[in-house]
C-alpha positions as CSV (number, residue, x, y, z in Angstrom):
1,X,-54.1,29.9,-35.4
2,X,-55.6,28.8,-38.7
3,X,-56.2,30.5,-42.0
4,X,-58.6,28.7,-44.3
5,X,-58.3,29.6,-48.0
6,X,-61.2,28.7,-50.3
7,X,-62.3,29.9,-53.6
8,X,-63.3,28.8,-57.1
9,X,-61.0,26.5,-59.0
10,X,-57.9,28.3,-60.3
11,X,-58.6,31.4,-58.2
12,X,-55.0,31.2,-57.0
13,X,-55.3,29.7,-53.5
14,X,-52.0,27.8,-53.6
15,X,-50.1,30.7,-55.3
16,X,-51.3,33.1,-52.6
17,X,-50.5,30.7,-49.8
18,X,-47.0,30.1,-51.1
19,X,-46.5,33.9,-51.5
20,X,-47.6,34.5,-47.9
21,X,-45.3,31.7,-46.6
22,X,-42.4,33.3,-48.5
23,X,-43.1,36.8,-47.3
24,X,-44.1,36.3,-43.6
25,X,-42.2,34.5,-40.9
26,X,-45.5,33.9,-38.9
27,X,-47.2,32.0,-41.8
28,X,-46.6,28.3,-42.4
29,X,-48.3,25.6,-44.3
30,X,-50.1,23.1,-42.3
31,X,-48.1,20.1,-43.5
32,X,-49.6,16.7,-44.1
33,X,-53.0,18.1,-43.2
34,X,-55.0,16.9,-46.2
35,X,-55.5,13.6,-47.9
36,X,-56.7,13.1,-51.4
37,X,-57.3,10.4,-54.0
38,X,-56.4,12.7,-56.9
39,X,-53.1,12.3,-58.7
40,X,-50.3,14.6,-57.6
41,X,-49.6,17.9,-59.4
42,X,-46.1,19.3,-59.8
43,X,-47.2,22.3,-57.7
44,X,-48.1,20.1,-54.8
45,X,-44.5,19.4,-54.0
46,X,-43.3,22.9,-53.1
47,X,-44.8,22.3,-49.7
48,X,-45.7,18.8,-48.6
49,X,-49.4,19.2,-47.8
50,X,-51.1,16.2,-49.2
51,X,-51.1,12.5,-48.3
52,X,-52.0,10.6,-51.5
53,X,-54.3,7.7,-50.9
54,X,-56.3,5.3,-53.1
55,X,-60.1,5.1,-52.7
56,X,-59.9,2.1,-50.3
57,X,-57.3,3.8,-48.0
58,X,-59.3,7.0,-48.0
59,X,-62.5,5.1,-47.0
60,X,-60.6,3.3,-44.2
61,X,-59.6,6.8,-42.9
62,X,-63.2,7.8,-42.9
63,X,-64.2,4.7,-40.9
64,X,-61.4,5.3,-38.4
65,X,-62.4,9.0,-37.9
66,X,-59.1,10.4,-39.1
67,X,-60.8,13.3,-41.0
68,X,-62.4,16.4,-39.6
69,X,-64.2,16.7,-42.9
70,X,-64.1,15.2,-46.3
71,X,-65.9,15.5,-49.7
72,X,-65.9,14.2,-53.2
73,X,-64.8,17.1,-55.4
74,X,-64.4,16.8,-59.1
75,X,-64.4,13.0,-58.8
76,X,-61.7,12.7,-56.1
77,X,-61.9,12.5,-52.4
78,X,-60.4,15.3,-50.3
79,X,-60.2,15.3,-46.5
80,X,-58.7,17.4,-43.7
81,X,-56.8,15.4,-41.1
82,X,-58.2,16.1,-37.6
83,X,-54.9,15.7,-35.7
84,X,-53.2,18.4,-37.7
85,X,-56.1,20.8,-37.1
86,X,-55.7,20.3,-33.4
87,X,-52.0,21.2,-33.7
88,X,-52.9,24.5,-35.4
89,X,-55.6,25.3,-32.8
90,X,-53.0,25.0,-30.0
91,X,-50.4,27.4,-31.5
92,X,-51.2,31.1,-31.2
93,X,-47.8,32.3,-32.6
94,X,-48.1,30.9,-36.2
95,X,-50.8,31.3,-38.8
96,X,-51.1,27.9,-40.3
97,X,-52.6,28.0,-43.8
98,X,-54.5,25.4,-45.9
99,X,-56.9,25.4,-48.8
100,X,-60.3,24.1,-47.6
101,X,-63.4,23.3,-49.6
102,X,-66.2,25.9,-49.0
103,X,-68.4,23.4,-47.2
104,X,-65.6,22.6,-44.8
105,X,-65.1,26.2,-43.7
106,X,-68.5,26.4,-42.0
107,X,-67.6,23.5,-39.7
108,X,-64.0,24.6,-39.2
109,X,-65.3,28.0,-37.8
110,X,-67.1,26.0,-35.1
111,X,-64.0,23.9,-34.4
112,X,-61.6,26.9,-34.1
113,X,-64.0,29.5,-32.6
114,X,-62.0,32.7,-32.6
115,X,-58.7,31.1,-33.7
116,X,-59.4,31.1,-37.4
117,X,-59.5,33.5,-40.3
118,X,-61.3,32.5,-43.5
119,X,-60.4,34.0,-46.9
120,X,-62.3,33.4,-50.2
121,X,-60.5,34.1,-53.5
122,X,-62.4,34.7,-56.7
123,X,-61.8,35.9,-60.2
124,X,-64.0,36.4,-63.3
125,X,-64.8,33.2,-65.2
126,X,-62.8,34.3,-68.3
127,X,-59.7,34.7,-66.1
128,X,-60.3,31.3,-64.5
129,X,-60.8,29.6,-67.8
130,X,-57.5,30.9,-69.0
131,X,-55.7,29.9,-65.9
132,X,-57.1,26.4,-66.1
133,X,-56.0,26.1,-69.8
134,X,-52.5,27.3,-68.8
135,X,-52.5,24.6,-66.1
136,X,-53.2,22.0,-68.7
137,X,-56.7,21.0,-67.9
138,X,-58.8,19.7,-70.7
139,X,-62.0,21.4,-71.9
140,X,-64.3,18.8,-70.1
141,X,-62.5,19.3,-66.8
142,X,-62.6,23.1,-67.2
143,X,-66.3,23.1,-67.8
144,X,-66.9,20.9,-64.7
145,X,-64.7,23.3,-62.5
146,X,-66.4,26.4,-63.8
147,X,-69.8,24.9,-63.2
148,X,-68.9,24.3,-59.6
149,X,-67.9,27.9,-59.2
150,X,-71.6,29.0,-58.7
151,X,-71.9,26.7,-55.7
152,X,-68.6,27.8,-54.3
153,X,-69.5,31.5,-54.7
154,X,-72.7,31.0,-52.8
155,X,-70.6,30.5,-49.7
156,X,-68.8,33.9,-49.9
157,X,-71.0,35.3,-47.1
158,X,-69.4,32.9,-44.6
159,X,-65.9,34.3,-45.0
160,X,-64.0,37.0,-43.1
161,X,-62.3,38.3,-46.2
162,X,-63.3,38.0,-49.9
163,X,-60.8,39.1,-52.5
164,X,-60.9,39.2,-56.3
165,X,-57.5,37.8,-57.0
166,X,-56.3,39.4,-60.2
167,X,-52.9,40.8,-59.1
168,X,-50.8,38.8,-56.7
169,X,-49.1,41.8,-55.0
170,X,-52.4,43.6,-54.5
171,X,-54.0,40.4,-53.0
172,X,-51.0,39.8,-50.7
173,X,-51.1,43.5,-49.5
174,X,-54.8,43.1,-48.6
175,X,-54.2,39.9,-46.7
176,X,-51.1,41.3,-44.9
177,X,-53.1,44.3,-43.8
178,X,-55.9,42.1,-42.5
179,X,-53.4,39.8,-40.6
180,X,-51.5,42.7,-39.1
181,X,-54.8,44.3,-37.9
182,X,-55.9,40.9,-36.5
183,X,-52.6,40.6,-34.5
184,X,-53.0,44.1,-33.2
185,X,-56.6,43.5,-32.0
186,X,-56.2,40.1,-30.5
């Protein structure tokens, strides 16, 4: 089972995934499921999800067919590792979670069929701007990320659940209710 989290930059994808993992025994991070060429962030190390590659290594992975999908986002490559997705598809007892770019979710739905839930997180631009500042992003990077928000929001209609993430506990409650209903009806 797979839960794909997407949303605009700084909408809280990693925070919400970490909270779910901490509160539910049936939710786990899909470890080593993504590769990126961006530098590591301190928050990346709570759960070991990324493999850090240089551009040459990433391009070699593309040539070898290691990625289910990949994209250049904010000047860095991000890719989802196919073998890890196959692992999640085979396990019905655990909800494996990952943050996935909005364009990747469309293809993932085809790959997982009925074994995937997609969740889009959003927040108003003024809230996002403040979160990005608090994270330490510079003004140029903030503007680039906020500008991409329009594109990301245009994909909301492809998601099973869309949440404005302003309060962590309220967002977690909504997701928990959705997951519990999903389990009851499957």
